[in-house]
C-alpha positions in Angstrom: 0.0 0.0 0.0 1.3 3.5 -0.8 0.5 6.9 0.3 -0.5 9.7 -2.0 0.0 12.6 0.4 1.7 15.7 -0.8 4.3 16.6 1.9 6.1 19.4 0.0 4.7 22.0 2.2 6.4 20.4 5.2 9.9 20.5 3.7 10.9 23.8 5.3 9.5 22.9 8.8 11.9 23.0 11.7 10.5 19.8 13.2 11.2 17.9 9.9 14.8 19.2 9.9 15.2 18.2 13.6 13.8 14.7 13.0 16.1 14.3 10.0 19.1 15.4 12.0 18.2 12.9 14.7 18.0 10.1 12.1 21.4 11.0 10.7 23.3 11.5 14.0 21.4 9.6 16.6 21.6 12.8 18.8 19.0 15.4 19.6 19.8 19.0 18.5 21.9 18.0 15.5 21.3 20.4 12.7 21.7 19.2 9.2 22.4 21.3 6.2 19.9 20.7 3.5 21.1 22.1 0.2 18.5 23.1 -2.4 19.4 23.6 -6.0 18.6 27.1 -7.3 18.1 27.3 -11.0 19.2 30.6 -12.5 16.5 32.6 -14.4 17.0 32.1 -18.1 15.5 33.8 -21.2 12.9 31.7 -23.0 14.2 32.9 -26.4 18.0 33.0 -26.3 18.6 31.0 -23.0 21.1 33.5 -21.5 21.1 33.9 -17.7 19.1 36.9 -16.5 19.1 39.1 -13.5 16.2 38.5 -11.0 14.3 41.7 -11.5 14.2 42.2 -15.3 11.0 42.1 -17.3 12.6 41.8 -20.8 15.8 40.1 -22.0 18.5 42.6 -22.7 19.9 40.3 -25.4 16.9 39.5 -27.6 14.0 41.5 -26.0 11.8 38.5 -25.1 9.4 39.1 -22.3 10.5 37.3 -19.1 8.0 34.7 -17.8 8.8 33.7 -14.2 8.5 30.0 -13.4 5.9 28.9 -10.9 7.2 28.2 -7.4 7.0 24.7 -6.2 
């Protein structure tokens, strides 16, 4: 039997990080470092890396469409 629960909203919870640290170390209070990959914002037309606050690509002029946050 499998579970179909979506637990993504719990990923940034302090209690989840504390439980994960305990599982890894066997000690309470151990803080793990969870790295999250951050994709750079790219132009949809020419694929160059863009600054965070631009509305149009400086290279080709394509309107920047921000990706949906997960």
